[in-house]
Structures are given as C-alpha cells and as structure tokens.
C-alpha positions in Angstrom: 62.4 87.4 145.8 61.6 83.7 145.6 61.0 81.7 148.8 64.0 79.6 147.7 66.2 82.7 148.2 64.9 83.0 151.8 66.1 79.6 153.0 67.6 76.6 151.2 64.8 74.5 149.6 64.6 71.0 151.2 64.9 67.9 149.1 64.1 65.5 152.0 61.7 65.5 154.9 64.6 65.8 157.3 65.9 68.9 155.6 62.4 70.4 155.8 62.1 69.7 159.5 65.5 71.3 160.1 64.2 74.5 158.4 61.2 74.5 160.6 63.4 74.1 163.7 65.7 76.9 162.5 62.8 79.4 161.8 60.7 78.6 164.8 62.6 80.8 167.2 61.8 83.8 164.9 58.1 83.5 165.9 56.6 86.3 167.9 54.0 84.7 170.1 53.9 87.0 173.1 52.2 89.9 171.4 48.4 90.5 171.4 48.2 91.1 167.6 45.9 93.5 165.8 42.8 94.0 167.9 40.8 95.5 165.1 42.4 94.7 161.7 41.2 96.8 158.9 42.0 94.3 156.2 42.2 90.5 156.5 43.6 88.2 153.8 42.4 84.7 153.3 44.8 82.2 151.7 43.9 78.8 150.2 45.2 76.4 147.7 43.4 74.0 145.3 45.0 71.0 143.6 44.4 69.3 140.3 44.2 65.6 140.7 44.9 63.9 144.0 47.5 66.5 145.1 49.9 63.9 146.6 53.2 64.4 144.8 55.8 67.0 144.0 55.0 68.7 140.7 51.2 68.5 141.0 49.5 71.5 139.5 47.9 73.9 142.0 46.4 77.3 142.3 47.0 79.6 145.3 44.5 82.4 146.0 44.6 85.4 148.3 41.4 87.3 148.9 41.7 90.6 151.0 38.5 91.6 152.7 37.5 94.8 154.5 37.3 93.5 158.1 34.3 95.7 158.9 32.1 95.0 155.8 33.6 91.7 154.5 33.6 93.3 151.1 36.4 92.2 148.7 39.3 94.8 148.6 41.6 92.8 146.3 42.2 89.4 144.9 45.3 87.6 143.6 45.8 84.1 142.3 48.9 82.3 141.1 49.0 78.9 139.3 52.1 76.7 139.9 53.2 73.3 140.9 53.7 71.6 144.3 57.2 72.2 145.4 57.5 69.2 147.8 55.8 65.8 148.1 52.9 65.3 150.5 54.3 64.6 154.0 52.2 65.2 157.1 53.6 68.1 159.0 55.5 69.5 156.0 52.5 70.6 153.9 53.7 74.2 153.8 56.7 73.3 151.6 54.3 72.2 148.9 52.4 75.5 148.8 54.8 78.3 149.9 56.3 79.4 146.6 52.9 79.8 144.9 51.3 81.4 147.9 54.1 83.9 148.1 53.8 84.6 144.4 50.1 85.4 144.9 50.9 87.6 148.0 53.6 89.6 146.1 51.1 90.5 143.4 48.9 92.3 145.9 48.9 96.1 146.1 47.3 95.9 149.6 49.3 94.9 152.6 46.8 93.1 154.8 46.8 93.5 158.6 46.3 89.8 159.1 46.7 86.6 157.2 44.2 83.8 157.7 45.4 80.5 156.5 43.4 77.4 155.8 45.5 75.3 158.1 47.5 75.6 161.3 49.9 77.8 163.2 51.5 76.4 166.3 48.9 73.5 166.5 51.5 71.4 164.7 53.9 68.6 165.7 56.9 71.0 165.6 54.9 74.1 166.5 55.5 75.5 163.0 52.6 75.1 160.6 51.8 77.0 157.4 50.6 80.1 159.3 53.8 80.3 161.2 56.0 79.9 158.1 54.1 82.5 156.2 54.2 84.9 159.1 58.0 84.6 159.6 58.6 85.0 155.8 56.3 88.0 155.3 56.6 89.6 158.8 52.8 89.8 158.9 50.5 88.7 161.7 49.0 85.4 160.8 46.6 82.7 162.2 45.5 79.3 161.1 41.9 78.1 161.0 41.6 74.3 160.5 38.6 72.3 159.7 39.8 69.4 161.8 42.4 68.9 164.5 45.9 68.0 163.4 47.4 67.5 166.8 46.2 67.6 170.4 43.1 66.7 172.4 40.1 68.7 173.5 36.8 68.7 175.1 33.9 69.6 172.9 32.9 73.2 173.3 29.4 74.2 174.2 26.8 74.2 171.5 26.4 77.9 171.0 28.3 80.3 168.7 31.3 81.6 170.5 31.7 78.6 172.8 35.3 77.4 172.9 37.6 74.9 174.6 41.4 74.7 174.7 43.3 72.5 172.2 46.0 70.8 174.2 49.1 68.9 173.1 51.7 67.6 175.6 50.2 69.7 178.3 50.5 72.9 176.2 47.7 75.0 174.9 48.3 75.1 171.1 45.0 76.5 170.0 41.3 76.8 170.6 38.3 74.8 169.5 35.8 77.4 168.5 32.1 77.0 167.7 31.3 79.5 165.0 27.6 78.5 164.4 25.1 77.1 166.8 25.0 73.3 166.8 27.6 73.1 163.9 31.0 71.4 164.1 33.7 73.8 165.5 36.9 75.0 163.8 40.4 74.8 165.2 42.1 78.2 165.6 45.8 78.6 166.3 48.2 81.5 166.2 50.9 81.7 163.6 53.0 84.9 164.1 52.6 88.3 165.8 49.1 87.8 167.2 47.4 86.2 170.3 44.8 83.5 170.6 42.1 85.8 172.0 42.4 88.3 169.1 42.5 85.4 166.6 39.3 84.0 167.9 37.6 87.4 167.9 38.6 87.8 164.3 37.4 84.4 163.3 34.0 85.1 164.8 33.8 88.4 163.0 34.6 86.5 159.7 31.8 83.9 160.2 28.5 85.9 160.2 26.6 83.2 158.3 28.7 80.0 157.8 31.0 77.7 159.8 34.2 78.7 157.9 35.5 82.3 157.7 34.6 84.3 154.7 38.3 84.6 154.0 38.6 80.8 153.6 35.4 80.5 151.6 36.2 83.1 149.1 39.9 82.2 148.6 38.9 78.5 148.2 36.4 79.5 145.5 38.9 81.7 143.7 41.6 79.0 143.7 39.1 76.4 142.4 37.9 78.8 139.6 41.5 79.5 138.6 42.2 75.7 138.2 39.0 75.2 136.3 39.8 78.1 134.0 43.3 76.8 133.3 41.9 73.3 132.6 39.3 74.7 130.3 
C-alpha cells in the first residue's frame, strides 16, 4: 500500500498540518517501549542538489542492526522524488513515500525505528518519527543533530549526561551527551516508546561516535545509492 492510500496526500501546507493534527491522537506515548530491542532500524534520506523543492531526487535508506552486536542484519534502499516542497515542520511529507517503500522491502520487522529527525520535539508534536510510527505501528524515536524547538540547559560534559528539552513548559525530549566533551544529540520519542528507553538505546548505539550507528550507516547507504544512480 502506498502512503497516499493511508491518508489524503496534501497539496498545501495547511492540508499537511491538518493531517498531522488528525493523526496525532493515534500516538501511544504512555508506554515504556522495548527495553531491550533485538533489532533496531536506522532511517535516513539523502538528496541530490539542494533538496528544496517537490520533485527533487532522493534516496531513502533503512539499515537494520543487531542491537547487541551492531552488525548489519538487513539493508534496503529506495530512490524516488520528494513528495512535497520544503516547509519547516512538514519535512516528513517530502520523505514518507520513499521511506515506506524502503521499509516495505525489508524481510525483517525491526523492534524499533530510529529516525534522523524528531518525534514529539516538533511544533505540532508530530515529527517524522511520530508519523512513521503511526503509519507502521512500530515503536519509533527521533535523534536530531540540532534542536528544532524548545530550550535547554547544556548537559554535563560526560557521556550519558543529559538535560530536558522544554517547549512551552512541556518536556518534549532530552539533550543527551553521547561522547565526552562532544556536542549532544536531541532525543525525542515518536510512538510506542518512552524517553528513558529511547536514551538507553541511543547510548547503546553510540559506542564510538556522536551519532548512532543506525544513522551513520543509513546515511552512508543513502548517499552511496544516489552516487550510484548519478554514475
């Protein structure tokens, strides 16, 4: 099934916002989530060119890792075009059709989706991780490189130090230090998991680098796919 069969595809930012508002009550945010996922899938998208308009070429990659060993279990990549113009807060609509195509090609059903982006740390509390979680029914989290919304105090300098990400008096995520003395990442829940479990998983996925191995490997796969298509 195409994502366009799951809900009407928006043609304007207002229509996209209405879809987010309609799907947001379907989020399950009061569950602890998988405490010890066996398989974790990283999702990332790379763009050809500046990636600003509808119709831009993109590659969506999914890399499933064994959560204990961080070995690759399965990979999937799909090449397509952006399905919506770039509008802050509506980025998911650009990537969802191609991401779901890559997910559908997997033989493995991952225990957790780790998105390069945001969950409820979003102006309408419905970022890419939320949208993918609702559409797939899978637990999902977002790990952002920078904050999209909210304010925070810098966490301590050591790996594992964290501080709350606050927006309008609400905790929408956690600012997590994954390496000593290195810039933190911004963790937020998407669907069917809790913030404590999400941060434990992110730390388990960052044994050597700032970003989770799920993000690093899916980013590389998506870039390689675009390069191969261009070549």
